[in-house]
N, C-alpha and C positions, 0 to 999 in steps of 0.2 A: 643668494644665497641660502638665507634666513624662509625666504618664500619657499623653495624649492623643498625645501627639510617641513616647512611648515605644511604644503600641500599632501607630501610622503604622509605624513603622519596622519592626516585625516584620508587617505585613500585604504590605510591598512586598517585603521579604525571601520570605516565602514566596509571593507570587504569583510572582516571579519566577522561582523556583523550579519553580514549577509548570508555568511559563509555557513553560521550557526542555526538562522536561521534556512534557510535552503535543508541543510541536514533534517532539520526538524518536520518542515514541510514535505520533505520526500515519503514518508512513510504512508500515508493515505495515498499516494501516485503507487507504490509498490502493492498495496493490498490490494486497490483497483487491478493491476496488471496481473497478477495471483488469480483474479475472481475472475478476470475475463481470457486470460491467457489459453486455459481449456479448451473455450469455446472457438476461438479462433483455430486452434491446431487442430481440431478435429473436424472445423469447416473445410479445411487447408486437404486434411487429409479427404474428405468428401468429394472435395471437389478432382484430387487424382485419380481415386479409386473407383469413387462412383456408386458405395456403397452406403446405403443409409446406416447402418447401424454403427458408423462413424459418429453421423451427425446427430443417432438417439443417445448416442455416450458423451457426447458435447454438450448437447441440452442439460440432460440428466447430471453430468456434473457441475454445470454452471449453476443448477438449481440447487445444489446439495451445500456447495461453495457459500452460495447464499443465504441458504436457510443455516448454514453452520453460522456466518456474522450475524446474523439478525438474531440468533438465541444468544450469542454472545453478547451484544449491545443491549438485552433485556436484563442479564444480570445486576442484581444491587451491589451494589458497590458502598463501601464506607465502616466496614464493622472493624472494632480493632483489632482482633485476629481474623483476617482474611483467609478463605479455605485456598484449593487451586486454583478453583474454577475463579474465583472473583480477582484473583492474580492475572491470570488470562487476561477477564474482561479489562483489569487497569491497563 
């Protein structure tokens, strides 16, 4: 009985720490999905319709999002009174 309780305590401790780690690590995955999703959707629409306009829209939106994320990564951080852009970058 004590052994079962001991293993249950260890199990819940490990799953709780893994859950918080998994939640913290899911943000980069969501950002990457948001970056690539317009390209994939526009490519699927292009395959269905055959109109090259959708392919161009997908590529341009991909590079626009990539440029925004790159510029956000280059913003300086660490000031005592952060502005709006610095809060977004953090």
